[in-house]
C-alpha positions as a Markdown table, in Angstrom:
| # | Residue | x | y | z |
|---|---|---|---|---|
| 1 | Unk | 4.2 | -1.0 | 18.7 |
| 2 | Unk | 3.2 | -2.2 | 15.3 |
| 3 | Unk | 2.8 | -6.0 | 15.2 |
| 4 | Unk | 0.9 | -6.5 | 11.9 |
| 5 | Unk | 0.3 | -4.4 | 8.9 |
| 6 | Unk | -2.8 | -3.6 | 7.1 |
| 7 | Unk | -2.9 | -2.4 | 3.5 |
| 8 | Unk | -5.7 | -1.4 | 1.7 |
| 9 | Unk | -6.8 | 1.8 | -0.7 |
| 10 | Unk | -8.7 | 4.8 | -0.3 |
| 11 | Unk | -11.2 | 5.6 | -3.0 |
| 12 | Unk | -12.7 | 3.4 | -5.3 |
| 13 | Unk | -9.7 | 0.6 | -6.2 |
| 14 | Unk | -7.4 | -0.8 | -4.3 |
| 15 | Unk | -4.5 | 0.3 | -6.9 |
| 16 | Unk | -5.1 | 1.0 | -10.6 |
| 17 | Unk | -1.9 | 0.9 | -11.6 |
| 18 | Unk | 1.3 | 3.2 | -12.6 |
| 19 | Unk | 0.9 | 6.8 | -13.1 |
| 20 | Unk | 1.6 | 6.2 | -17.0 |
| 21 | Unk | 2.7 | 9.8 | -17.7 |
| 22 | Unk | 4.6 | 10.0 | -15.2 |
| 23 | Unk | 6.1 | 6.7 | -15.5 |
| 24 | Unk | 7.2 | 6.8 | -19.2 |
| 25 | Unk | 8.4 | 10.3 | -19.2 |
| 26 | Unk | 11.3 | 9.1 | -16.6 |
| 27 | Unk | 11.4 | 5.6 | -18.9 |
| 28 | Unk | 12.0 | 8.0 | -22.2 |
| 29 | Unk | 14.5 | 10.5 | -20.5 |
| 30 | Unk | 16.9 | 7.8 | -20.2 |
| 31 | Unk | 16.0 | 6.7 | -23.5 |
| 32 | Unk | 16.3 | 9.2 | -25.3 |
| 33 | Unk | 19.3 | 11.2 | -23.8 |
| 34 | Unk | 21.9 | 10.8 | -26.2 |
| 35 | Unk | 24.6 | 12.0 | -24.0 |
| 36 | Unk | 24.6 | 8.7 | -22.8 |
| 37 | Unk | 25.9 | 5.5 | -24.8 |
| 38 | Unk | 23.7 | 2.1 | -24.3 |
| 39 | Unk | 25.9 | 0.8 | -22.1 |
| 40 | Unk | 25.2 | 3.8 | -19.7 |
| 41 | Unk | 21.4 | 3.8 | -20.7 |
| 42 | Unk | 21.4 | 0.5 | -19.8 |
| 43 | Unk | 22.8 | 0.7 | -16.1 |
| 44 | Unk | 20.6 | 3.4 | -15.4 |
| 45 | Unk | 17.1 | 1.5 | -16.6 |
| 46 | Unk | 19.0 | -1.3 | -14.4 |
| 47 | Unk | 19.0 | 0.8 | -11.5 |
| 48 | Unk | 15.6 | 2.4 | -11.6 |
| 49 | Unk | 13.8 | -1.0 | -12.4 |
| 50 | Unk | 16.1 | -2.3 | -9.2 |
| 51 | Unk | 14.7 | 0.7 | -7.3 |
| 52 | Unk | 11.1 | -0.2 | -7.9 |
| 53 | Unk | 11.3 | -3.6 | -7.4 |
| 54 | Unk | 12.6 | -3.3 | -4.0 |
| 55 | Unk | 10.3 | -0.8 | -3.1 |
| 56 | Unk | 7.3 | -4.0 | -3.4 |
| 57 | Unk | 9.9 | -6.4 | -2.1 |
| 58 | Unk | 9.9 | -4.4 | 1.4 |
| 59 | Unk | 6.3 | -5.8 | 2.2 |
| 60 | Unk | 7.1 | -9.1 | 1.7 |
| 61 | Unk | 10.5 | -8.4 | 3.9 |
| 62 | Unk | 8.3 | -6.4 | 6.5 |
| 63 | Unk | 9.0 | -8.6 | 9.8 |
| 64 | Unk | 5.5 | -8.1 | 10.3 |
| 65 | Unk | 2.5 | -10.2 | 9.0 |
| 66 | Unk | 1.0 | -7.9 | 5.9 |
| 67 | Unk | -2.4 | -8.2 | 5.2 |
| 68 | Unk | -4.1 | -6.9 | 1.8 |
| 69 | Unk | -7.6 | -5.9 | 1.5 |
| 70 | Unk | -8.6 | -5.3 | -1.7 |
| 71 | Unk | -11.3 | -3.8 | -3.9 |
| 72 | Unk | -12.4 | -2.2 | -7.2 |
| 73 | Unk | -9.2 | -2.2 | -9.4 |
| 74 | Unk | -6.2 | -4.3 | -8.7 |
| 75 | Unk | -4.3 | -4.2 | -11.9 |
| 76 | Unk | -0.8 | -3.5 | -12.9 |
| 77 | Unk | 1.4 | -2.0 | -9.8 |
| 78 | Unk | -1.5 | -3.1 | -7.9 |
| 79 | Unk | -1.7 | -6.5 | -8.0 |
| 80 | Unk | 2.3 | -6.5 | -8.1 |
| 81 | Unk | 2.2 | -4.4 | -4.8 |
| 82 | Unk | -0.9 | -7.5 | -3.3 |
| 83 | Unk | 1.2 | -10.0 | -4.4 |
| 84 | Unk | 3.5 | -9.4 | -1.7 |
| 85 | Unk | 1.3 | -9.9 | 0.9 |
| 86 | Unk | 1.1 | -12.9 | 3.6 |
| 87 | Unk | -2.8 | -12.9 | 3.4 |
| 88 | Unk | -4.7 | -11.6 | 0.4 |
| 89 | Unk | -8.8 | -10.7 | 0.8 |
| 90 | Unk | -10.8 | -8.8 | -1.6 |
| 91 | Unk | -14.3 | -7.4 | -2.1 |
| 92 | Unk | -16.8 | -9.2 | -4.4 |
| 93 | Unk | -16.3 | -6.3 | -7.1 |
| 94 | Unk | -12.7 | -6.6 | -7.3 |
| 95 | Unk | -11.0 | -7.2 | -10.5 |
| 96 | Unk | -7.5 | -8.1 | -10.9 |
| 97 | Unk | -5.1 | -8.0 | -14.3 |
| 98 | Unk | -1.3 | -8.2 | -14.9 |
| 99 | Unk | -2.0 | -5.5 | -17.5 |
| 100 | Unk | 2.0 | -4.7 | -18.6 |
| 101 | Unk | 1.9 | -6.7 | -22.2 |
| 102 | Unk | -0.8 | -4.1 | -22.5 |
| 103 | Unk | 1.3 | -0.9 | -22.6 |
| 104 | Unk | 4.8 | -2.9 | -24.1 |
| 105 | Unk | 6.7 | -4.4 | -21.4 |
| 106 | Unk | 6.8 | -7.6 | -19.5 |
| 107 | Unk | 6.1 | -7.0 | -15.5 |
| 108 | Unk | 9.5 | -6.2 | -13.9 |
| 109 | Unk | 8.2 | -5.8 | -10.8 |
| 110 | Unk | 7.8 | -9.5 | -9.0 |
| 111 | Unk | 3.9 | -10.6 | -10.1 |
| 112 | Unk | 5.2 | -12.8 | -12.7 |
| 113 | Unk | 7.9 | -14.0 | -10.1 |
| 114 | Unk | 5.4 | -14.5 | -7.7 |
| 115 | Unk | 1.8 | -15.2 | -9.1 |
| 116 | Unk | 2.6 | -18.7 | -9.8 |
| 117 | Unk | 3.7 | -19.7 | -6.5 |
| 118 | Unk | 0.3 | -17.9 | -4.9 |
| 119 | Unk | -1.9 | -20.0 | -7.4 |
| 120 | Unk | 0.0 | -23.0 | -8.5 |
| 121 | Unk | -1.1 | -23.3 | -11.6 |
| 122 | Unk | 1.7 | -22.3 | -14.6 |
| 123 | Unk | -1.4 | -22.6 | -17.6 |
| 124 | Unk | -3.5 | -19.6 | -15.4 |
| 125 | Unk | 0.1 | -17.5 | -14.4 |
| 126 | Unk | 0.8 | -17.5 | -18.6 |
| 127 | Unk | -2.5 | -17.0 | -19.8 |
| 128 | Unk | -3.4 | -14.2 | -17.3 |
| 129 | Unk | 0.6 | -12.5 | -18.0 |
| 130 | Unk | 0.4 | -13.2 | -21.9 |
| 131 | Unk | -3.3 | -11.3 | -22.5 |
| 132 | Unk | -3.9 | -9.2 | -19.7 |
| 133 | Unk | -7.1 | -10.2 | -19.0 |
| 134 | Unk | -9.1 | -9.5 | -16.3 |
| 135 | Unk | -9.6 | -11.8 | -13.5 |
| 136 | Unk | -12.7 | -11.4 | -11.5 |
| 137 | Unk | -12.7 | -12.1 | -7.4 |
| 138 | Unk | -14.6 | -15.3 | -7.4 |
| 139 | Unk | -11.9 | -16.8 | -9.6 |
| 140 | Unk | -9.1 | -15.5 | -7.3 |
| 141 | Unk | -10.7 | -17.4 | -4.5 |
| 142 | Unk | -10.7 | -20.3 | -6.8 |
| 143 | Unk | -7.1 | -20.3 | -7.6 |
| 144 | Unk | -5.6 | -19.3 | -4.5 |
| 145 | Unk | -4.9 | -15.7 | -5.2 |
| 146 | Unk | -7.5 | -14.2 | -2.2 |
| 147 | Unk | -8.1 | -16.5 | 0.6 |
| 148 | Unk | -11.4 | -14.9 | 1.6 |
| 149 | Unk | -14.4 | -13.2 | -0.6 |
| 150 | Unk | -16.4 | -10.1 | 0.8 |
| 151 | Unk | -19.7 | -8.7 | -0.5 |
| 152 | Unk | -18.7 | -5.3 | -0.1 |
| 153 | Unk | -14.8 | -3.4 | 0.8 |
| 154 | Unk | -16.4 | -2.2 | 3.8 |
| 155 | Unk | -16.3 | -5.6 | 5.0 |
| 156 | Unk | -13.6 | -6.8 | 3.5 |
| 157 | Unk | -11.6 | -4.0 | 5.6 |
| 158 | Unk | -13.0 | -4.6 | 8.5 |
| 159 | Unk | -12.0 | -8.3 | 8.2 |
| 160 | Unk | -8.6 | -7.6 | 7.7 |
| 161 | Unk | -8.4 | -5.1 | 10.6 |
| 162 | Unk | -9.7 | -7.8 | 13.1 |
| 163 | Unk | -7.4 | -10.2 | 11.5 |
| 164 | Unk | -4.7 | -8.1 | 12.2 |
| 165 | Unk | -5.9 | -7.4 | 15.4 |
| 166 | Unk | -6.3 | -11.1 | 16.5 |
| 167 | Unk | -2.3 | -11.6 | 15.0 |
| 168 | Unk | -1.1 | -9.0 | 17.6 |
| 169 | Unk | -2.5 | -10.6 | 20.3 |
| 170 | Unk | -0.3 | -13.6 | 19.3 |
| 171 | Unk | 3.8 | -13.4 | 20.5 |
| 172 | Unk | 5.5 | -11.3 | 18.1 |
| 173 | Unk | 8.8 | -13.6 | 18.7 |
| 174 | Unk | 6.7 | -16.6 | 17.5 |
| 175 | Unk | 4.8 | -14.9 | 14.6 |
| 176 | Unk | 7.2 | -13.0 | 13.3 |
| 177 | Unk | 10.0 | -16.2 | 12.9 |
| 178 | Unk | 6.9 | -17.9 | 11.4 |
| 179 | Unk | 6.7 | -15.7 | 9.0 |
| 180 | Unk | 10.5 | -15.7 | 8.0 |
| 181 | Unk | 10.2 | -19.7 | 8.1 |
| 182 | Unk | 7.4 | -19.4 | 6.0 |
| 183 | Unk | 8.8 | -17.2 | 3.8 |
| 184 | Unk | 12.6 | -18.9 | 3.8 |
| 185 | Unk | 10.4 | -22.2 | 2.7 |
| 186 | Unk | 8.5 | -21.2 | -0.5 |
| 187 | Unk | 12.1 | -20.6 | -1.8 |
| 188 | Unk | 14.4 | -23.8 | -0.3 |
| 189 | Unk | 14.2 | -27.0 | -0.5 |
| 190 | Unk | 12.0 | -29.2 | 2.9 |
| 191 | Unk | 15.7 | -30.1 | 4.1 |
| 192 | Unk | 16.9 | -26.8 | 3.8 |
| 193 | Unk | 13.9 | -25.1 | 5.7 |
| 194 | Unk | 14.1 | -27.5 | 8.6 |
| 195 | Unk | 17.4 | -26.8 | 9.3 |
| 196 | Unk | 16.4 | -23.2 | 9.1 |
| 197 | Unk | 14.2 | -23.5 | 11.8 |
| 198 | Unk | 16.0 | -25.6 | 13.7 |
| 199 | Unk | 18.8 | -23.1 | 13.5 |
| 200 | Unk | 16.2 | -20.2 | 14.0 |
| 201 | Unk | 14.8 | -21.4 | 17.0 |
| 202 | Unk | 17.9 | -22.4 | 19.1 |
| 203 | Unk | 18.0 | -19.2 | 20.0 |
| 204 | Unk | 14.1 | -18.0 | 19.8 |
| 205 | Unk | 13.3 | -20.9 | 22.2 |
| 206 | Unk | 14.6 | -19.1 | 25.1 |
| 207 | Unk | 12.4 | -16.1 | 25.0 |
| 208 | Unk | 10.1 | -15.3 | 27.6 |
| 209 | Unk | 7.2 | -15.6 | 25.5 |
| 210 | Unk | 6.9 | -19.1 | 25.8 |
| 211 | Unk | 6.7 | -19.3 | 29.5 |
| 212 | Unk | 4.1 | -16.7 | 29.3 |
| 213 | Unk | 1.6 | -19.0 | 27.0 |
| 214 | Unk | 2.5 | -21.5 | 28.8 |
| 215 | Unk | 1.4 | -20.1 | 31.7 |
| 216 | Unk | -1.1 | -18.2 | 30.4 |
| 217 | Unk | -3.1 | -21.5 | 29.2 |
| 218 | Unk | -2.3 | -23.3 | 32.6 |
| 219 | Unk | -4.6 | -19.8 | 34.3 |
| 220 | Unk | -6.9 | -19.8 | 31.3 |
| 221 | Unk | -5.7 | -16.1 | 30.9 |
| 222 | Unk | -4.9 | -14.3 | 27.7 |
| 223 | Unk | -0.8 | -13.8 | 27.7 |
| 224 | Unk | 0.7 | -10.4 | 27.7 |
| 225 | Unk | 3.9 | -10.1 | 25.4 |
| 226 | Unk | 6.7 | -7.6 | 25.3 |
| 227 | Unk | 7.0 | -5.8 | 21.7 |
| 228 | Unk | 10.4 | -7.0 | 19.7 |
């Protein structure tokens, strides 16, 4: 059973964005369809955007922790995907960019809604989004888009996998409850999120994991947890 996910890219880059030819073709097929009025075109475009948004948000909603390992280019759709991960690592050669303004649109699949919560700097967020400029890995580390930087892509991926293994050794009840609570707390006031974990734990404290962890600590052995 999977307990942690590592998200990485094969080849020269993590992700250099969407296939523009395919994406623009799908968009223009709707926009130029003279059989549809404005209202129907708008609804189809809205549905298309919603499907794309949901595909990215599914990473964020995944009950298991998701660790992203980036290298090379992480631009456009790539940074949208990267921002959905719980933990973000990158190699020193990684370049990040919110590239959408350069192709004539406002980013609409989540990066504008997430990045300021990650970097905590509204001015920087707007600078990146308005100009589509490149953000080097060192700058991403400085502002908190990533938590660790590595010399090479190989080292970065190895570290991400090692972290996934470490997380997977913990209680899945505890880890998944922690992710759920952190995500909830990010979007709600402190009092609401404290009430959330109080309600959540009234059932989860009854799991066998709590007893197993305590017994393992007393016997100085590694606990073995069942899958959920």
